C-alpha angles and dihedrals in degrees: 000000000000122000118262134181129237090284093050093254123144123231135244112249154188106238123207120187131212096030108159104199142025089240092056090047091053092047091048093051091049090054091063124091131258095035091171087072097042109105099189140283143273121218127187101178095276113023118064115200116194106204127221129185119251113288095016134092141168092286099052139270097000136061099253113131095031121128097198121037136162097077122113102208112144138167125015125353103249103169147358124249101234092198087078094080116198097025127107125209126214125181120219114245093203096052102138112155098173136076094199099046135049126207110249104173147291122299129033122334110259137180125237090279094052093253128145120246126232110266151193113224112218123209121271089250085080092083107154134065091239091048091051092051092048094046093049091047090053093057117098129264092033096175090061092052110100097194143284142271120216139187123163105299096355118094122174122185111204126215134195118255112283094019139095138161088283094060136257094001135072095242112135099024118137095208135013128198113232088227124060107258116194127192163261104095108251105185149336114266098232123028090192097053113128093193114034125067130181127212126184124217106244089201094055111131118182091198129354113266096011137085123209113242095184136256122336133046121309117260134179128241090283092051094253122144121232134245112252153188106236123208121187132213096034109160104196141024089241092055090049090053093047091049093051091050091057091062123095130257096034091172088072095041108107100186141285143269121219127187101182 
């Protein structure tokens, strides 16, 4: 069948005739430009159709260079239209239409301990992958947003523990995990999901000037812990970071540990 998106819509394409094998079709499609917007390809034994999401083509954010237009397919390939007998559908593993977000995996966005992030649920009118990315990006406090999960008309923008679009508070969240869940996004919950996809925010910054290395105490390349200045009664990770940055000799300051 021919590739379709989550709404059952086919894609615009660049069509190449007299292609003898699937492998040659794949190689030909990968030789085209703007691969981040290429959703996959259809192949019927002769004609190779390299598929682009609506509004994009091999030359960038317009439809110039396309052979077949007029379709509205957008986002990930989620199925094949079996009415197109004789055609095979392949999705593109490197489909990445956004500058601000990176594809992590299928399923819900999860942290390294397989836990769900706090989230803002957007209205069902946000019905495309691109629309979800744009809507999440337009929320406030973007650097505290770890990513988003999308399926059809369901778009969830995920925030780091203790944060929301309004700032360093959880005001305005639609759902909160009972446990503190701290980014970055580690994985998608289900690699076989046909509906849900997870994207991480590549501009996510837990705290300015620092990068999370995971749970446990910081160690060097030999596994040795560091000497430290310890401050008690610190209420948030952000306040811990800000306090450390007020100390002297920051060029010799390797990082910080925080236990809540």
